[in-house]
N, C-alpha and C positions, 0 to 999 in steps of 0.2 A: 965099376962103379960108386959112385956116390954113396957115405951114408951118413945117419942123422944119430945124431946125440938125443935121446929120448927120457924125458923123466914121466913120470907115471905116478900119481897120487892116487891112493885109494881113501876115502871117505865115508862117513854113516851116521846112520842115527840110530839109537837104541831104544826110544820112545814116542810115541805120538806127540809128545809134548816139546820136542826137539823142533817140529816142524814149526818156523817160523813162513806164516803168509806173505807171497806180495801181494799188493793192490792189484786188483783186475785193472787191464787197458780200458781207454776211453775206445768206444764203438763200439761195432757188433764181433767180437771175439768169443768166440765156446769152442769148448773140450768135448770131445764127443769119442766114446770108446769105440772102436772097428771091431763091432761084432761079429764080421764075418772074416775070417782069416783069407786074403788074397795075396797070395805070391806078388803079383803084379803091385798090387798099390804099397805094400811093404818094401818091395825093392826100388818102385819112385821115394818113397820117404828117404830112406836109407839112401841113394846115391845121391836124389835134390838135397839133402841136409847136409851129408858129408863131404860131398863130391870136391869141395876147395880146401876142405880140412884133413883131406889124406885118411878116410875112411877107406880102406881096401879090402878087408879080410873077409866082407861075404860077395864081394865081386863078380867072385867065380861058382858062387851057390848054384846051381840049379834050380827049376822051378820045383820040383820034388823036393828038395833040401829044404827050401824055403816054406813048403807045403809042411815037409813033417815038422817043421820047428814052429810052426805057427799053432799047429794043431795041439800040441803039449797042452795038460793043465796048467793054469798058469802061466801061458805068457799072454800079454794083454797092451794090444797097443790102441793109446789116447792121443788119438789128435786134435791139434790147434786149427780153428778157421777163421780168417779173417774175412767177415762180407763174403763166406760162403768157400773162399781159395783157402786149400789146406798149405797153411802156415809153417806147422812144423810138428812134432811128435817127442813123445816120451813108450818107450818100449821096458814093460814090467816082466821080469821073469823069476818067479817063485822057484827058492830052493830049498835045501834040508832043513830040516828045523826051524821053520818060521824064520828065515832068512828070504829078504826077496832082496832081486838085485834090479837095480834102473839100469839096462843094459844100453841103450840108446838115448841121448835126450838132444833136441838141437830143432833150429830153425833155419828154412830154406833163406838164404843170402838178402833176398830182395825183403823180408821178413826181419832181421835183425835190426836191434835200436827203434823200436817202437812198444818197447816194455812187454810184449808178449811172452818175452825167456821167462820171467819169474814167475808171473803166473803160472804159465802150464806146467813149470819145474813142481811148485806148490800144490797146483790140483794132482799133476803125477804121484808126488811124494804123499799126500792123501791116499791117492786109489792104493800107492803100496801099501799102506797101513792097513786097509779096509780091505783087501783081496779076498781074504779067508770068507769076508760075508757074501761074494759074491761067487766064489768055487768051492762048493759044498768037498768036505774031504780033505784041503788043504790044512795046515798047522796056522793057529792064528800068528799074526807078525811079531816076530818080537825086534827084530831087526833089517834097515834098507840101508840098502850100501850102493856104492856106484864107484869106478873112479874115471878119471880126466887125465889129460896127457899133454904137455908142451905143443903136441901139434893140434888141438884144440882151438876153438874161439878164445879169442883174449880176454872174454868175460865171463868166461865158463867157471873158472873158480872161485870168482867172488861171489858169483849168483849161487853156489852150492854152499858156500859157507854165510851168507845171507840169509839161505833158508833156512839155516841150523845143522849141516852137517859140519861134523869134525876129522879132520885129517888122523887115521891111525897108520899107513904106510905111502913110504915111498920108494921110489925102484928108477935107477938110470941103465938105459939099457942101449945101445948101439943097431940101429936096424937099416937093411937098405933104402936108399930113396928112391921112393916108386912114385913116378907118375900118375895124377889120377885126372878123369875127364870129366868132371863132375857130371850133371846130370847127362850129357851126353858130350860127345870131344867137339870143342869149340866153343862151351858154352860161358866159360869165364876167361877172359884176355888176362 
């Protein structure tokens, strides 16, 4: 089995003032919170956004595992729609001591390069900073963090840095190369 050398970068913001907003794209692009936890929809977003960039860690999750995760307090999914069609998403997860992780962020392949990503990321980061306002009982956000890696889209790191994220850790690992089917087998040649 072949292996990949993967570099993972961890980035953070430690104040809401760190966020540098992107301009909203032209056209009818809206970002809406998926208020009803839906394993089917979340799996669709995960597989559709991550299929061509080797997201594999959740492919084996059962329906029950998805539901358990989505039902956790402090987990939110924000979806960008372009003229009514899902274009991408950002998933937030509240952690201990006022920390919020952007667990997943990305766009479906057909929507990349349309200036939606910076807008969606800006919106998602702002929602990470005000998460406690929507979720009574959660600590006020003191830190927002995420990680990206060398398998992610070529513009991911630059987008994070333009939004005000700073690098705080780098890790290099070797992992088995796993073929991903995209949203379904044969979707991406």
